[in-house]
C-alpha beads as a LAMMPS data file, in Angstrom:
LAMMPS data file: protein, C-alpha beads

164 atoms
163 bonds

1 atom types
1 bond types

-500.0 500.0 xlo xhi
-500.0 500.0 ylo yhi
-500.0 500.0 zlo zhi

Masses

1 110.0

Atoms # bond

1 1 1 164.063 -153.786 -62.751
2 1 1 161.562 -155.326 -65.422
3 1 1 162.749 -154.774 -69.093
4 1 1 159.603 -153.632 -70.984
5 1 1 159.819 -154.388 -75.169
6 1 1 160.177 -150.836 -75.553
7 1 1 163.595 -150.726 -73.484
8 1 1 164.704 -154.003 -75.005
9 1 1 164.450 -152.557 -78.550
10 1 1 166.716 -149.700 -77.395
11 1 1 169.896 -151.589 -77.300
12 1 1 171.533 -149.634 -80.207
13 1 1 170.887 -147.246 -82.554
14 1 1 170.036 -147.573 -86.301
15 1 1 173.071 -146.292 -87.576
16 1 1 175.004 -148.177 -85.486
17 1 1 173.106 -151.488 -86.832
18 1 1 173.570 -150.558 -90.295
19 1 1 177.143 -150.007 -89.746
20 1 1 178.056 -153.041 -88.451
21 1 1 176.114 -154.519 -90.864
22 1 1 177.999 -153.105 -93.528
23 1 1 181.317 -154.186 -94.759
24 1 1 184.222 -152.080 -93.129
25 1 1 185.278 -151.187 -96.810
26 1 1 182.123 -150.022 -97.927
27 1 1 181.545 -147.733 -94.561
28 1 1 184.971 -146.470 -95.224
29 1 1 184.412 -145.440 -98.651
30 1 1 181.101 -143.580 -97.774
31 1 1 183.120 -141.573 -95.104
32 1 1 185.821 -140.913 -97.778
33 1 1 183.495 -139.317 -99.858
34 1 1 181.571 -137.415 -97.188
35 1 1 185.169 -136.181 -96.083
36 1 1 185.765 -135.192 -99.579
37 1 1 182.570 -133.401 -99.920
38 1 1 183.162 -131.274 -96.815
39 1 1 186.684 -130.465 -97.811
40 1 1 185.581 -129.219 -101.240
41 1 1 183.040 -126.748 -99.668
42 1 1 185.502 -125.747 -97.478
43 1 1 187.575 -124.670 -100.456
44 1 1 184.170 -123.160 -101.759
45 1 1 182.303 -121.804 -98.819
46 1 1 180.046 -119.774 -101.373
47 1 1 178.539 -122.948 -102.423
48 1 1 177.758 -124.468 -98.818
49 1 1 173.921 -122.822 -98.735
50 1 1 173.197 -124.706 -102.079
51 1 1 174.966 -128.031 -100.740
52 1 1 172.682 -127.793 -97.369
53 1 1 169.581 -127.605 -99.542
54 1 1 170.794 -130.696 -101.462
55 1 1 171.427 -132.321 -98.192
56 1 1 167.774 -131.508 -97.235
57 1 1 166.594 -133.550 -100.075
58 1 1 168.837 -136.541 -99.282
59 1 1 167.048 -139.803 -98.850
60 1 1 168.902 -141.609 -95.942
61 1 1 168.872 -145.578 -95.759
62 1 1 165.824 -146.125 -93.736
63 1 1 163.599 -143.890 -96.232
64 1 1 164.987 -145.775 -99.260
65 1 1 164.496 -149.148 -97.562
66 1 1 160.623 -148.259 -96.560
67 1 1 160.247 -146.807 -100.187
68 1 1 161.350 -149.990 -101.782
69 1 1 159.384 -152.473 -99.210
70 1 1 156.352 -150.127 -99.739
71 1 1 156.485 -150.407 -103.802
72 1 1 157.661 -154.050 -103.900
73 1 1 154.815 -154.967 -101.038
74 1 1 152.155 -153.209 -103.164
75 1 1 153.352 -154.796 -106.605
76 1 1 152.770 -157.975 -104.854
77 1 1 149.691 -157.637 -103.563
78 1 1 148.434 -156.488 -106.790
79 1 1 150.215 -159.338 -108.833
80 1 1 148.523 -161.575 -105.929
81 1 1 145.004 -160.425 -107.611
82 1 1 145.898 -162.445 -110.619
83 1 1 147.965 -165.358 -109.135
84 1 1 147.826 -165.786 -105.273
85 1 1 151.742 -167.088 -105.072
86 1 1 152.823 -163.469 -105.626
87 1 1 151.441 -162.950 -102.263
88 1 1 154.274 -164.667 -100.738
89 1 1 156.476 -162.037 -102.580
90 1 1 154.697 -159.436 -100.205
91 1 1 155.271 -161.261 -97.483
92 1 1 158.828 -161.952 -98.004
93 1 1 159.297 -158.177 -98.310
94 1 1 157.737 -157.566 -95.002
95 1 1 159.608 -159.847 -93.537
96 1 1 162.669 -158.562 -94.720
97 1 1 161.756 -154.615 -93.441
98 1 1 160.885 -156.754 -89.964
99 1 1 164.514 -157.977 -89.817
100 1 1 165.908 -154.770 -90.808
101 1 1 164.181 -153.204 -87.876
102 1 1 165.372 -155.607 -85.206
103 1 1 168.600 -156.220 -86.739
104 1 1 169.827 -153.576 -88.825
105 1 1 170.226 -155.862 -92.018
106 1 1 168.352 -156.975 -94.890
107 1 1 169.135 -158.575 -97.974
108 1 1 168.549 -154.946 -100.287
109 1 1 171.159 -153.232 -97.391
110 1 1 174.561 -154.368 -98.997
111 1 1 173.548 -153.203 -102.145
112 1 1 172.166 -149.609 -101.355
113 1 1 175.118 -148.927 -99.051
114 1 1 177.613 -149.790 -102.095
115 1 1 175.699 -147.284 -104.120
116 1 1 176.312 -144.886 -101.275
117 1 1 172.919 -144.318 -99.656
118 1 1 173.930 -143.193 -96.284
119 1 1 172.601 -143.204 -92.828
120 1 1 170.897 -140.090 -91.428
121 1 1 173.765 -139.896 -88.848
122 1 1 176.246 -139.770 -92.050
123 1 1 174.208 -137.267 -93.665
124 1 1 173.980 -135.068 -90.524
125 1 1 177.857 -135.278 -90.153
126 1 1 178.256 -133.347 -93.613
127 1 1 175.459 -131.013 -92.797
128 1 1 177.087 -129.863 -89.362
129 1 1 180.813 -129.906 -90.581
130 1 1 179.460 -127.512 -93.448
131 1 1 177.772 -125.228 -91.132
132 1 1 180.705 -125.094 -88.900
133 1 1 182.663 -124.155 -91.826
134 1 1 180.646 -121.524 -92.693
135 1 1 180.634 -120.103 -89.130
136 1 1 177.519 -120.824 -88.131
137 1 1 178.471 -121.934 -84.410
138 1 1 179.907 -119.678 -82.188
139 1 1 183.903 -119.496 -81.857
140 1 1 184.529 -120.985 -85.059
141 1 1 186.167 -119.132 -88.255
142 1 1 185.169 -119.336 -91.715
143 1 1 186.842 -122.302 -93.798
144 1 1 189.326 -122.753 -91.439
145 1 1 191.238 -125.672 -92.030
146 1 1 191.841 -126.642 -88.418
147 1 1 188.153 -126.278 -87.770
148 1 1 187.582 -128.744 -90.625
149 1 1 190.115 -131.071 -89.233
150 1 1 188.297 -130.966 -85.536
151 1 1 184.950 -131.716 -87.262
152 1 1 186.176 -134.677 -89.304
153 1 1 188.052 -136.088 -85.961
154 1 1 185.344 -135.316 -83.743
155 1 1 181.829 -135.296 -85.381
156 1 1 180.814 -138.442 -85.941
157 1 1 179.871 -141.213 -84.188
158 1 1 182.548 -143.596 -82.487
159 1 1 181.332 -146.742 -84.755
160 1 1 182.013 -144.944 -87.677
161 1 1 185.539 -143.844 -86.911
162 1 1 186.329 -147.533 -85.828
163 1 1 185.853 -148.401 -89.071
164 1 1 189.146 -146.299 -90.368

Bonds

1 1 1 2
2 1 2 3
3 1 3 4
4 1 4 5
5 1 5 6
6 1 6 7
7 1 7 8
8 1 8 9
9 1 9 10
10 1 10 11
11 1 11 12
12 1 12 13
13 1 13 14
14 1 14 15
15 1 15 16
16 1 16 17
17 1 17 18
18 1 18 19
19 1 19 20
20 1 20 21
21 1 21 22
22 1 22 23
23 1 23 24
24 1 24 25
25 1 25 26
26 1 26 27
27 1 27 28
28 1 28 29
29 1 29 30
30 1 30 31
31 1 31 32
32 1 32 33
33 1 33 34
34 1 34 35
35 1 35 36
36 1 36 37
37 1 37 38
38 1 38 39
39 1 39 40
40 1 40 41
41 1 41 42
42 1 42 43
43 1 43 44
44 1 44 45
45 1 45 46
46 1 46 47
47 1 47 48
48 1 48 49
49 1 49 50
50 1 50 51
51 1 51 52
52 1 52 53
53 1 53 54
54 1 54 55
55 1 55 56
56 1 56 57
57 1 57 58
58 1 58 59
59 1 59 60
60 1 60 61
61 1 61 62
62 1 62 63
63 1 63 64
64 1 64 65
65 1 65 66
66 1 66 67
67 1 67 68
68 1 68 69
69 1 69 70
70 1 70 71
71 1 71 72
72 1 72 73
73 1 73 74
74 1 74 75
75 1 75 76
76 1 76 77
77 1 77 78
78 1 78 79
79 1 79 80
80 1 80 81
81 1 81 82
82 1 82 83
83 1 83 84
84 1 84 85
85 1 85 86
86 1 86 87
87 1 87 88
88 1 88 89
89 1 89 90
90 1 90 91
91 1 91 92
92 1 92 93
93 1 93 94
94 1 94 95
95 1 95 96
96 1 96 97
97 1 97 98
98 1 98 99
99 1 99 100
100 1 100 101
101 1 101 102
102 1 102 103
103 1 103 104
104 1 104 105
105 1 105 106
106 1 106 107
107 1 107 108
108 1 108 109
109 1 109 110
110 1 110 111
111 1 111 112
112 1 112 113
113 1 113 114
114 1 114 115
115 1 115 116
116 1 116 117
117 1 117 118
118 1 118 119
119 1 119 120
120 1 120 121
121 1 121 122
122 1 122 123
123 1 123 124
124 1 124 125
125 1 125 126
126 1 126 127
127 1 127 128
128 1 128 129
129 1 129 130
130 1 130 131
131 1 131 132
132 1 132 133
133 1 133 134
134 1 134 135
135 1 135 136
136 1 136 137
137 1 137 138
138 1 138 139
139 1 139 140
140 1 140 141
141 1 141 142
142 1 142 143
143 1 143 144
144 1 144 145
145 1 145 146
146 1 146 147
147 1 147 148
148 1 148 149
149 1 149 150
150 1 150 151
151 1 151 152
152 1 152 153
153 1 153 154
154 1 154 155
155 1 155 156
156 1 156 157
157 1 157 158
158 1 158 159
159 1 159 160
160 1 160 161
161 1 161 162
162 1 162 163
163 1 163 164
C-alpha cells in the first residue's frame, strides 16, 4: 500500500502532539484545574449553562498560536517596508508555525501552556463532563458524584491520563 502525503500527516492528533511536547507537570496542572472546575460546577449545577457559554468562547491552543503567528507575521511584513531585515522575522514566525503543524511544538507553546491555554480536547472534556452532570445524556443522574468520577476517569484521551 502506497502512503500518500495526507496519510503520512495523520500519524497523531494535534492534542496528542501538544500534550507530548508539554512538560508533564504543566499537563497535570491544566488537568487539575479542569477537574476542579468540573467539581465546582457539579456542586453548583445551576451555573453550568453559563460555564458552557464561557467554554464556547474559550480559544484553544491552535487558535491562539494561529492568531499570534498572523499578528507577528503581519507586523514583520509592515516593518519590512521600512527595513528589509524585518522580513526575516515574518519568515521565522511562519517556520515556527510550520514546525508546530508537523511536530506539535513551537517556541511559544511552552509559555502558552504554562499560562493554561488548553487544547480543544481538554476544553471538550470539561464541556461533556458538565453536560453529563447536568443530565443531558440518557442514563445519567443530575449532579451525581459517581457520574463525575466516571467522567474524570474515562472522558479524557488516554494520552492525558498517562501524565498523571
